[in-house]
N, C-alpha and C positions, 0 to 999 in steps of 0.2 A: 563299572560298569556293565555286564554284560550284553552286549552286538543286541539280541533280541527282547530285554528289558529295553531298551534305545529306542531300537525303533522297530518291534514286534516282529509278526509271524511273515510267515509270503502270504500271500493279500489271495487267500482260494476263487473269491470272486472271479481269477483271470482265471479262464478254459483253456487259450491257446498256446499254453505251455510259457509265457513268458513271465511267466511270476518272477523266477528270479532274476529278470532284469530288473523288469521295478523295485526287487527286493534290495538289489544293489545299487540302483539311484538313492537310492530312500536312509542305505550306509554312508553311500559319503556325502550325500547332503548333510546328513551327522555329523561328517565329521571325521567317520570313522573307520574310514580304508584309508590305512597304510601303505603305499610302493616300502619293497621292503632296496632293493636296487642290488637287489646277490641278483647273478645271476645260475644260480641253481633254482632247481622246480623246489616252486613252494606244491605244486598242486596237480594231477595227472588228471586228464581228462581223457575219456577213452565215445569216442566216435565211432557207431556203426549205423547199418540207412536205419535201421528206424529211430534215433536220437540225431542227427546228421542237421546241421540246422538251416533248416527254410528261414529262404528268404523272404516270402511273401509274411509269414508269422513274423517275422524278426520287424518287416515295418509295420503291417499293424503292431504290433507291441511298441514300437518306438510311438509312435504316433498317439495311441493311447498314451500311453506315461506323460509323455509332450500334455496333454490336453486335461490332466491330472494336475500337471503341478502350476499349466497359464493361470489360475488367475489366484496363485499363492500371496497371498499379504507382504511377503520380505523379498523382492529383489536379486536380493542372492540366492535363495532357491530357486526363485526362477532361473536367474541367472544359469546356476548350477546345474536344472535343469537341461537347458537347452543347447548346452554343451553338450553331456551326456548323451542324449537324445542326438545331438550331430551329428557325435561319431559311429553313432549304432546307426545313423541313416549312410555313411560312409562306407562301413562294412556290409549294408544292402548292396548298396548303389555298385561294390567292386563285385559281391557275389552275383550281381546281374549283371552286371557287364562281362565277368568270364561266360556266362550261359547265355551273350547274345541275344540277350533280353533289351534292346535298344534307348527304346522310350521310354521303360522302367528306371533303369541304370540313368540315364538323363534326371530326370525326373531326382531320384534321389542323392543325385550329387549335388545336383538344387538347393534341396531338402539342407544338405551338411554343409554348406557352402553359407547358408541362410542362418540356420539356426547356433552354428558354433564359429563363431562372430569372434570368441578372443582365445581359439586355438592356434591362430601363429600361424607366419606366412608359409610355413612349409606346409602345414595342413591346410592353410586354403589354397596354395599352390598343385597341390596333389589331388586333389576337390576340384578345381575349374581344370586341370591337365582331364582329368579321368571324363568328364561332360563333354571336351572336346573330341576326345579321342572315339568315346561312348556317340556323340551325335557323328561322328566320321563314318561309323560302326569299324573301328578299329582293334580288333580283338589282342588282347590283355591277355 
């Protein structure tokens, strides 16, 4: 079965540019996201000033996606959505940290720690260390 037939198209009600992120979460929740394990690139991402990832937008999108799946009847779906949002919050925290937005980065690192509970000790230690460094205003 094709991905779009199973999970639907991009959600056009999402207007801030995070519709692709929400789509990937749905694909992952449907068990259709497969990692190849190959070291060769399978896609190319072109970035420029007009489309470069905005951490503020990423944060709002992650919170909205979590809210969408928070009340889902299937616990495994809620857990998987929380894990994906945890990773997204970690990416946001690192971007804010690099921009020296200390308060925001600490908040996002804490969110990453609380939402991605089963992501393993390496993820947890990275998020915790990031929060400590941001709290101390240490540049990364």
